[in-house]
N, C-alpha and C positions, 0 to 999 in steps of 0.2 A: 506673224509676230506670238513669244511666246503664252502660249496657255493656262493660269493656275488651277491647277487641278485636284482634287483632294486626294493622296496617297491612296486611301483606304477604299474609295469609289472608284478609282481604275484598275488595283487589283480584284475588284469583285469576282469570283468566277475562275480566277487562274492562279493565286495561293490567299486566298482569302475567302469568307462565306457571307452570308447576309445575318444582319444583329438579328434585325424580325425574322421568322419563317415561319408562312400560313398562307394558305389560301383561301378566296370568297369569293361568290359573285359580285360580277362586276360593277355591282348597282351599289351592292356592300362596301367597295373597296373605300372611298374616301373617309367614312364614318371608322371604319376601322383603323385605319389610320393613323386618324383623329385619336381615337380611343389609347393606340400604343403610347401616341407622343406625349398626352396628359399623363399617364403612369411613367412613363420615364421623367418626365419634368417632378410628378406627384414625389415619385422614390431618391430623388437628388436635393429634393429641397425639404423632407422631412427632419422633422428633429431628432428622428431616433439613428437615421443614416450621420448625420451631423460626425467629421473628423472621422469616418469610416474608408475610404482613399477608395470609391467603388473606378473602377478600372472601364468597365462595360457592361450596360446591361444586354440582355437576350430573353426576346419575347417567344415563345412556342405557341402556337394555339392549336388546340386538338379540339373533336366537335366538343365536347363535353367539359373542359379544364383547357385554363390559360397558363401555362410553365413559365415563369419570371428567374431565369440565372442572373445572382449579382455574382460580376469576378469584382472582387475585393481584397487588400491587401493586410487589413485588420479583419477576422470574421467573427475576429470575439464581440468586437463592438455591435455589429449587425444584429447579433443571437444573443445577445444580454446575458443576465445572471437565469440560469434554467432556462434557455430561449423565452422566456417571457419578452424580450424587444420582439423577436425574427412575430410571433403572432401578433403584435400591437399593428406591427406592418400592414402583414396580410391582413386583419383584420379593417383598415383602414384603406388597405388598396381594393376590399373586395366592396366596397358602397362605392365603387364608381363602375365596375363591370355586372354585370348577370349573370357570367359562367364563372365556377369554381378556379379559384388561384393557388396553384401550389408553390413556392420559392425553396428554390435552392441556392445556396452559396455555394463557389467553388473560390480557393484562395489562388490568387496571385503568388508565388513563388518568387519571384522574383522582381519587385517592384521597384528596383533600378535603373533598369531599359526598360519600362514601360512608360509611355509618351505621356498617359492621357493624365498617369497619376505624379511625374517627371513635373508635368504642367500644374497640375494643383500644387505640388510643394513650394513649387514657384511663387504661386499667387498666393499661398496664405502669407511668403514671406515677404514682400512686398507692402502685403496689406499692416505688417508687422512691422513698419517702413525702416526695413535691411533693403539694403545698397546692393540696387540691382545688378550693377558688373560681377559682383563678390555673387552675388545669386544664384547667378547665369551659370560664371567657370564652376561653380562649385557641384553645380544639378550635370554639369556637365563632366567633371572628373570623375563624378561619382558614378555615372552611366559607364565608362570606359572601362575606369578599374573595376569596382561592385561589378555591375553588370554585365559586364564581359561586350559589352555593344560594339560596333568597328566605326560607326561613325556618329555624330549628335549634332544636330542645330537648334540654337534656339532661338524666336524671334519676340521681339517685346516691342511694343507700340504703344502709346499715348507719349501723358505729363510723367515722361522719367523723371523722378529726383524730385516733382514739385515745380517741374518750369514750367513759366508760360505758355510755350508754345511745344504741340506734343510733336514727338517724332521717333521715327522705328531704329532702334537698336538690334546687331544680331553676332551672335557667337557661334564658333562649328569648331570640329574637331574630328580628324577621322574622311570619310568618304562617305558621299549618300547621293549613291546614282537612281537620279528619281525619274527616270525615262525607264531602268530598265527595272519591265514586269517582274521577272521571277525576284527581283531582290524582295525582303522581307523588311520593307519598310512600316514603322508602328509612327500616329500621327496622333495629336495629343492635345485641346485647344481646351485653354482655362480664361477665366477674367476675372482681374482684381479689383473691385468696388472700393478705390479709396475716397480720403475727404477732399483731395483736388479732381477726381474724373477716373474712370475703369482704362483699368491698361490691360490690353489684349496679351494674352500668352500662347506661343505657337512652339510646339516640340516633334521633332523629326526625331529617329531613332533607326537608324542600321543594324538589322542583326546577323547580317550575311545571304546567301541566296537560300533561294526555296525551291526545292527543284518537283517536290510533288511528282505528278501522273507521267513527266516524262522522263522520270525513271524508268517506270515500270513499261515496257514492249510490248504492246499487243499482238494478238495469236497470229496476222497475218505477217507481220513480221520477222517472227521466229519460225514460223514455215519455211520464207524462204533464205534464212540463211542456211538450216537443216539442210536445205536443198544444195545450195551451193558448196557446202561443206563435203556433201556425199558427192558431187559432181566429181568425173578424173579430171586430172591436169591433164590439161596438152602441150605437146611436145614442142 
């Protein structure tokens, strides 16, 4: 039987890295993990970050400080006028932790092929009572044409269009090689809390192959290659 696996979790250590990077004593692990989850939830639900299209949150823990890297399509919304907004966010986060908080902002250059931002945009349009089929098709065409994605898949689940019974609708364009580990597949999930119930939005975006370490040959392979090249040809 085929099992449903998160495409990002499956590729960690191959062509993706962890979104939380730290090392603690095993006794402190559970508390540190829950602190990370609290920080993530708090940042996403803050009024200062509303409408900023946060794609990803990275948490890097150092001995004396915690660095939070916010990947966003609209950095101006988070920074605010003369940096007032980001200072307020930092001050609020500082109340929840003992170590010093440092916030960094990274702009998402191409928001059309970022799966999380695409999912958030679809959820926002569903909240505004937009047609779910038109919304799906529009998001897919934007990702292919503007974002240069090689394949996009969108799946919606819930009481679509206010129907009495919940169902699942899916739209797809291009190819999504989910079983290919070196494929650069971005995955995003968002929820639209409408008046007739919650609608789940899942987005997969395929941005081509990512070879990474495979293209760099190790020293042993290079030595063997040179020895083969030097060896005289046999008659």
